[in-house]
N, C-alpha and C positions, 0 to 999 in steps of 0.2 A: 300481798307482795311475800310477806315472810314465807308461805309456803311455796311461792315458785323459788326463792331462794333456799328452802329447806331441800326440795324435790333436786335442784339441779346441784347443789352439792352432794345427794348421792348419787346422780347420774350425771358424772362430771364430762363421760365419755360423749355424751350428746352435743356439746360445744362444736366441735369440728361437723357436726351435720346441720347444724343452727347457722352457722358460720359463713355454708355452703350455700343453706339455701336462702339466705340476705343478701348475701354477694351474688349469687346468680339472679335473682331477682332484681337485684337494684343495675344489671349490666344488662338487662333483657329491657327494662324502663329508660336505662340513660337510649340505648340502641335505638329504642321504639322514638324517643322522643329530638332525639339529637340528629337521627338519618344520616349519619355519617362514621366511617370506621374511624376505631380508634383503638389503644393497646396494638393485638398483634394482628389486627385485620388493614391498618393503616402501615404496617412494616413491608417492605419490598420482597418478595417472593424468595431471592438469595438469603438476604440475610434472616428472615423468619425459617428457612430451613435450620439456618446455622444454630438458631434461638432453639428450635425444638429440638437438635442433637445436644446444646448444652445442658436443656432440661432432660432428657431421657439421663443422662451422666449424673446430674446431681440428685435426680430422684431414687434414680436405682441405688444410691448411695445410701441417701437416706432411709431409704425401704429397709436396706439392709442393717443400717442401725438401731432402727425401730425395732425391728423384727429379733436382734440380738438380744434389745434391751428386754422386751417381753420375757426371752427364755432366760438370761440371767436372773431375772426378776423372780422367775418361777421356779427357780434353783434356792434361791431364800428360803429357808426356814425358819420356824418359831426357834428360837434359843432357849434351852431347858431354865426353867425357872423357877425359884424356892418358896415363893411366896403370891399370895392374890393380886398385889398393886404390880408386880411384875407380870405376871401372867397375862393381868388386863392389858397392860400396856404393850405386849408383844403381841395380843388378840389384835388390837387397833393398827398395830404395823402392818399385822399380815394382811387388814382389811385393805389399809391403805395401798401396800403392793399393788394388790386385785385390781383398785380402784385406777391406778397407774396405769397397768398394763393393758387396761379395758380403754384408756383413753387411747396410749400407743397402737392398739390395734385399730381401732376406730381411725386414726391418723394414718396408720398404713394404706388402710382402705381409699383415701384420696390420692398418697402419694404414688399408689399404681394407677391412679387412674389419671393423673398427672403423666407418668410412664408411656399408659398406653393411648391414650391420648396424641402426645406428643411423637409418637413413633407412627400412628396412622398421619398426622401431620405431614410429618417426614415426606410420607408418599403422596397424598394424593392434597395437598395443601399447597398448588404451585400457580394459582392463579393473582391476576395481577391485585386484587382485594383479595384478604385472607378469608378464610372461613370464621364465621361467628358462633356457632357453634363449637368448633374446637377453639376458639378464644375466650369464650364463657367459661366451658369447662376446666380449663388450664389454671385460668386466673380465679375461679371459684376455689376449683382444689389447691389450688397455691395459698389461698387466706384460709383456707380449712385445716390445711397442713401446718402453717405456721402456729395458727391455736392451738390445734393439738400438741405440738412440738414444745409453746412455751410453758404451756398448763402441764403438761406431763413433767417438764422440767423443772419445773418451780415442785410439783409434788414429789418428784424424786430429791431433788436439795432437800425440801422439809422432812421427809421421811429419815433421808441418811442422818440427817442434822439431832433429829429425834432419836435414834438408835444409837449413834455415837454420844450421846449425851448420857444417855442409860449404860453405857459399857464399863 
């Protein structure tokens, strides 16, 4: 179990993908056993379109934020240091920035999936019952995006606290 924890610590960018797989599998199981519409499937067509429109706006805004954060993180460089202890600390901070950028890029994949799926849903999901695949992709991608934004936000906060501590 310790090895799994160490591997996960070095590969935090996989958390959004794991969240997507677990959530998607859970939704498929619920759909199979329940045999009744739920989440977006159960919403009336007119209201579903409003939800899809709202999702496109929200996901595109968050996607822009995530990609801007990656660009800003890429612009941060190591500060010049005079001793080995500070150099080692700057290297750890640089590694942390790379890890946070990887999580944000993985999160961006799911934000883009929400954006594209909701846009498609606006055009094709007009039946009495909503589309199960569209619901599954949107809900699983939303959980994955939330996971990625929380983890990267926590990492960014810790990184900024560490950097300001040494300033």
